[in-house]
C-alpha positions in Angstrom: 9.6 46.1 -10.5 8.4 48.8 -12.8 8.4 52.3 -12.0 10.4 55.5 -10.0 11.4 54.3 -6.6 9.2 56.0 -3.8 6.4 55.7 -6.1 3.5 54.4 -4.5 2.5 50.8 -6.6 0.1 47.9 -6.3 -0.9 44.5 -7.5 -1.9 41.1 -5.8 0.8 38.5 -4.8 1.1 36.4 -2.4 2.6 36.6 1.1 5.4 34.6 -0.2 6.5 37.0 -2.9 5.3 39.7 -0.6 8.8 39.2 1.9 10.6 37.6 -1.0 10.4 41.7 -2.9 11.3 43.5 0.4 14.7 42.6 1.2 17.4 41.7 -0.5 17.2 38.8 -2.5 20.7 37.5 -0.3 18.1 36.9 2.3 15.7 34.8 0.8 16.9 31.6 3.0 15.0 33.3 6.0 11.6 34.2 3.5 9.4 30.9 4.8 10.3 31.2 8.2 9.3 34.9 8.5 6.1 34.6 6.6 5.0 31.9 9.0 4.8 35.0 10.5 2.0 36.4 8.4 -1.3 36.0 6.9 -2.9 38.5 4.9 -4.2 38.0 1.8 -5.2 41.0 0.9 -4.5 43.3 -2.2 -0.7 44.2 -2.3 0.6 47.6 -2.7 3.9 48.9 -2.0 6.4 51.9 -2.5 9.7 50.8 -4.6 12.7 51.8 -2.9 16.8 50.6 -3.8 18.8 49.1 -1.3 22.9 49.2 -1.2 21.2 49.3 -5.4 19.1 46.5 -4.7 15.6 47.5 -5.8 12.9 46.4 -3.1 9.2 47.2 -2.4 8.1 47.6 0.9 5.0 47.1 1.6 2.4 50.2 2.6 0.2 48.5 4.7 -0.7 44.7 5.4 -4.0 43.4 7.4 -4.2 40.6 9.3 -5.0 39.4 12.9 -1.1 40.4 14.2 0.9 37.1 15.8 1.8 36.9 20.0 5.1 38.8 20.2 6.4 34.9 21.5 6.1 33.7 18.8 8.4 35.1 16.9 11.4 34.2 18.9 10.6 30.6 17.0 12.1 32.4 14.6 15.8 32.3 13.3 17.5 36.5 13.9 17.6 37.3 10.0 13.9 35.5 9.5 13.0 37.2 13.0 13.7 40.8 12.2 12.8 40.9 9.0 8.6 39.4 9.8 9.6 42.9 12.5 10.4 45.3 9.2 8.0 43.7 7.5 5.1 44.6 10.8 5.7 48.1 10.8 4.1 48.4 8.7 0.3 47.0 10.3 -2.9 48.4 9.6 -3.0 48.3 13.5 -1.1 52.1 14.5 0.0 49.8 18.1 1.7 46.6 16.6 3.5 49.1 14.2 4.9 50.6 17.3 5.5 48.0 19.0 7.5 46.3 16.0 9.3 49.4 15.6 10.8 49.7 18.4 12.7 45.8 17.9 13.8 47.6 15.1 15.4 50.7 15.3 18.6 49.9 17.3 19.6 47.9 14.4 22.4 48.0 12.2 20.2 46.7 8.6 21.2 48.6 5.5 17.2 46.6 4.2 16.0 48.1 7.5 15.8 51.9 6.7 12.9 52.4 4.8 10.9 51.0 7.5 12.1 52.9 10.2 11.3 56.0 7.7 8.2 55.4 6.2 7.2 55.8 9.9 7.8 59.5 9.1 5.4 59.7 7.1 2.3 59.0 8.8 -0.3 60.6 11.3 0.3 58.4 14.9 2.1 61.1 16.7 3.6 58.3 19.6 5.3 56.6 16.4 7.0 59.8 14.9 8.3 60.8 18.5 9.8 57.0 18.5 11.4 57.4 15.0 12.8 61.1 16.0 13.9 59.4 19.2 15.8 56.1 18.5 17.5 58.1 15.3 19.2 60.8 17.3 22.7 59.2 16.6 22.5 60.5 12.7 24.5 63.6 13.8 26.9 61.7 15.3 30.2 61.3 13.5 31.2 58.4 12.8 27.9 56.7 13.9 25.9 53.8 12.0 22.8 55.3 12.3 24.7 58.4 10.1 26.2 55.9 7.1 22.9 53.5 7.3 20.9 56.0 6.9 22.7 59.6 4.6 23.2 56.0 2.1 19.6 55.5 2.3 18.5 58.9 1.9 21.5 59.0 -1.0 19.5 56.3 -2.6 16.0 56.7 -2.6 15.6 60.8 -2.9 12.1 60.2 -4.1 11.0 58.0 -1.7 12.3 60.6 1.1 10.2 63.2 -0.8 7.6 61.9 -0.8 7.8 60.6 3.0 8.3 65.4 3.9 5.0 65.4 1.8 3.1 62.9 3.8 4.4 64.7 6.7 4.0 68.2 5.9 -0.1 67.1 5.4 -0.3 64.9 8.9 0.9 68.6 10.2 -1.2 70.7 8.3 -4.0 68.9 9.9 -3.4 67.4 12.8 -0.9 69.0 14.8 -0.7 73.0 13.8 -1.2 73.5 17.3 1.3 71.9 19.1 4.7 72.8 16.2 3.7 76.3 15.7 5.7 74.9 12.1 7.1 72.2 9.9 10.7 72.9 10.5 10.1 72.4 14.4 7.9 68.9 14.0 9.3 65.7 14.9 9.5 64.0 11.8 10.3 67.0 9.8 13.2 67.7 11.9 14.3 64.5 12.0 14.3 64.0 7.4 16.0 66.8 7.2 18.9 66.0 9.8 19.3 62.9 7.2 19.0 64.7 4.2 21.9 66.9 5.5 24.4 64.2 5.8 23.8 62.4 2.9 24.1 66.2 1.5 27.5 66.4 3.8 28.5 62.3 1.6 28.2 61.2 5.8 
């Protein structure tokens, strides 16, 4: 893996490689299970992030037919969570939103980039779900505060890119609804996380 964390990169790799590189090395036993519900064969684009010091590649988009939700019940806990995280990168906003709701309350360090990436996208309902789901970041001693503050501290480039993307979508689509960018839910959530990161959580 080369390049600056947070930057978007592109490469043609296999599905198994995508899943392996998108989660910690310690979870490789769950990769084959997770890959069973993912059939994407398109060229890969990803953003590189650090999670507890380990460099991971988070897919930018997955293009495939979404697996039936009941298929996820056949997976073990970690494999199911990995597949659900990956599908928050799906090209269909309804699929992204459905799988976001499955992961946003999970206390795992490697879930954070999948949740936060959605703040830099254009679907307002998903941005609002993330904003509401991360309300405990502001609560002293909460797991959300610890997890997301640490991720932000490790990934300044990713956070800045997400902020720039959120700003662009606010400017293009949501100026009429939110008078200033600071009023936009994505901006509020990012600012809250960056503030607790600066405090050292």
